[in-house]
ZABAFI-464805 format. One record per residue (C-alpha): x, y, z; residue in one letter. Coordinates in steps of 0.25 Angstrom, whole numbers, plus 5000, padded with zeros to 4 digits. Example, Ala and Ser with C-alpha at 12.3 -4.5 7.8 and 13.67 -1.06 7.14 Angstrom:
<atoms>
504949825031A 505549965029S 
</atoms>
This chain:
<atoms>
491949154977M 493149134968S 493749274970Y 493849394979T 494049534974K 494649654983A 495249784981N 496349824990Y 495949964992E 494649914998D 495449845009V 495949925021D 497449945021A 498249905033V 499649965037G 499450075027G 499150025013G 499149875015L 497849805010H 497649665014F 496749595004L 496749445009R 495449455017D 494749545006E 495149444996L 494749325005D 496149265002C 496449135010V 497949135010E 498449245001L 498749375007G 498549494997F 498849635000S 499049774993V 500049875000L 500050014996E 501250065003A 501550215006D 502950265002P 504050215012D 503150125019W 503749995025S 503049865030G 503349785042K 504449675040P 503649545041H 503549395037D 502549295035H 503249175040A 502249135051E 501049145040Q 501949075029G 501549185019H 502349225008E 502049365001E 502249434988V 502449584987Y 502149644974Y 502449794972L 501349854963V 501849994963S 502950084970G 504250034976G 504649964988A 505649864995T 505249735001L 506249685011V 506249535012V 507149475023D 508049605023D 508149595008K 507649725001E 506849704988L 506549834980D 505249814973L 504649884961E 503249874955P 502949734950G 503949664960D 503449554968A 504149484980V 503749354987R 504249345001V 504249215009S 503449205022P 504649205031E 505349325025D 505249455031T 504749565022R 504549715023E 504049805012L 504549945011R 503950045001N 504750144993G 504450294992P 503250284984E 501850214986E 501850064983S 500849954981T 501049814984F 500349684983V 500649584994I 500249434993A 500449325003G 500149185006A 500649055012P 
</atoms>
């Protein structure tokens, strides 16, 4: 089969509103997730140095701040940020619900 189709709403959310679609889409290397963040939600600071995965955070709706190695980047809908594997990142949602698409791969 040359394609796989999935709807993120059909995938159980973890940690609140994080929908991991990698397995559902049968991805080999690409991680692909949708995050529906509640107002004032914050993620855990983390990096992917051990796995060598870079990530791209794309804000679909709402407003948030992405902290990359202590630098705060304010995001508005349509903004995309690539983060290197070794950089620490933490996502902080603003006062309204937000939706993100997060993709990562080596």
